[in-house]
C-alpha positions in Angstrom: 117.8 109.9 95.5 115.1 112.6 95.0 112.6 113.1 92.2 114.8 115.6 90.4 117.5 113.0 90.2 114.9 110.6 88.7 114.0 113.0 86.0 117.6 113.7 85.2 118.6 110.0 85.1 115.8 109.2 82.6 118.0 109.7 79.5 116.7 106.4 78.0 113.0 107.5 78.0 111.0 107.9 74.8 108.5 110.7 74.3 105.4 109.2 72.7 103.0 111.5 70.8 99.6 112.1 72.3 96.4 111.8 70.5 94.5 115.1 70.3 91.3 115.2 72.4 92.2 112.1 74.4 90.2 112.0 77.7 93.2 110.4 79.4 95.5 113.2 78.6 95.7 114.2 82.3 97.6 111.0 82.9 100.4 111.9 80.5 103.8 112.5 82.2 106.7 110.9 83.9 106.3 107.6 85.9 108.7 105.7 88.1 108.4 102.1 86.8 109.1 99.0 88.9 108.7 95.3 88.9 106.4 93.4 91.1 106.0 89.6 90.7 107.3 89.8 87.1 104.9 92.6 86.0 105.8 96.2 85.4 103.9 99.0 87.1 104.3 102.8 87.2 103.7 105.5 89.8 103.5 109.2 89.0 106.9 110.7 89.6 105.4 113.7 91.3 104.2 111.4 94.1 107.7 109.8 94.6 109.8 111.4 97.3 112.6 108.9 97.7 113.8 105.4 96.9 115.5 103.3 99.7 117.0 99.9 100.1 115.4 97.7 102.6 115.4 99.1 106.2 114.5 97.7 109.6 110.7 97.6 109.7 108.9 97.8 113.1 105.7 95.7 113.0 102.5 97.3 114.3 99.9 95.0 115.8 96.2 95.0 114.6 97.0 96.3 111.1 96.2 94.8 107.7 98.4 91.9 106.6 99.9 94.0 103.8 101.1 96.7 106.2 104.5 95.4 107.2 104.9 98.1 109.9 106.8 101.4 110.1 110.2 102.8 109.4 112.0 105.7 111.0 113.3 107.9 108.1 115.3 110.8 109.5 113.0 111.2 112.5 109.7 110.6 110.7 107.7 107.4 111.2 106.4 106.2 107.9 104.1 103.2 107.3 105.4 100.5 104.9 103.0 98.6 102.6 104.1 95.4 100.8 102.5 95.8 97.3 102.7 92.1 96.7 100.6 91.4 99.7 98.3 94.4 99.0 97.6 92.9 95.5 97.0 89.4 96.9 100.2 87.9 95.7 102.7 85.7 97.5 105.2 87.3 100.0 108.8 87.4 98.8 111.8 87.7 101.1 113.6 91.0 100.3 116.9 90.7 98.4 119.5 93.2 97.1 117.1 94.5 94.4 114.1 95.0 96.7 113.3 98.7 97.2 111.1 100.9 99.4 109.6 103.8 97.5 108.5 106.7 99.8 105.5 108.4 98.3 103.4 111.4 99.1 99.7 110.4 99.4 96.7 112.6 99.4 94.2 111.5 102.0 90.4 111.8 101.4 90.4 115.0 103.5 93.1 116.5 101.3 95.9 116.2 103.8 99.3 115.1 102.4 101.1 112.2 104.2 104.2 110.1 103.6 103.8 106.4 103.0 106.1 103.8 101.6 105.6 100.7 99.4 107.9 97.7 99.0 108.5 96.6 95.4 110.7 93.9 93.9 112.9 96.2 91.8 112.8 99.8 90.6 113.2 100.0 86.8 113.3 103.5 85.2 111.6 106.8 84.8 109.5 106.7 81.7 107.7 109.6 79.9 104.3 108.4 78.8 102.3 110.4 76.3 98.5 110.6 76.4 98.2 108.6 73.2 99.9 105.7 74.8 97.5 105.4 77.7 94.4 103.2 77.6 91.7 103.0 80.3 92.0 100.1 82.6 90.0 97.1 81.3 86.9 95.8 83.0 87.6 92.4 84.3 84.5 91.7 86.3 82.1 93.4 88.7 83.7 91.6 91.7 87.3 92.6 91.0 88.3 96.0 92.4 90.6 97.8 90.0 89.9 101.3 91.3 93.6 101.7 92.0 94.5 101.4 88.3 94.6 104.8 86.6 95.4 103.3 83.1 97.5 101.1 81.0 100.6 102.5 79.3 101.6 100.9 76.0 105.4 101.1 75.6 108.0 99.5 73.5 108.7 97.1 76.4 105.1 96.0 76.7 102.2 97.2 78.9 102.8 99.0 82.2 100.0 99.3 84.8 99.8 102.9 86.0 98.8 102.9 89.7 96.9 105.5 91.7 99.0 105.4 94.9 96.3 107.4 96.8 93.8 104.6 96.3 96.3 101.8 97.0 96.9 103.1 100.5 93.4 104.1 101.7 93.8 104.8 105.4 90.6 102.9 106.3 92.0 99.7 105.0 95.2 99.8 107.0 93.8 99.0 110.4 92.1 95.7 111.2 88.6 96.4 112.6 
């Protein structure tokens, strides 16, 4: 399924009104939402290239624990990150709802690469207005929340909007 299909299949989405002058207005837009350890998260739909079921993953030695390995997707080798492990949560065996989301990531040098993330279950495409986005809260100075773009308030609760570029920083993928 490609991103155009996501947008077309989002008939259930609501269109919240944005507040004028909101400094988070650049975050307004469509997000692919998914579940991870019972919580709901969102990725910018423009970053999503494809959603897959679980595939055979080839492990790569000397990489971070959260990097499960690589997949071969139509001749392209794509790294696979387990978001549960990336966020310090417990590993969960894949089931019929587990998905791999292929995303386009912008590296620090501006180059675009394909990566993929494993999530518990894909939920829906949601349209989030600027007025429904709050900045990520400050938890402590020792907790890194740089990968959180904001918090979307929706009828179904709060969804954490993730910056996929920061989640998959290349320097963190290889064990030094």
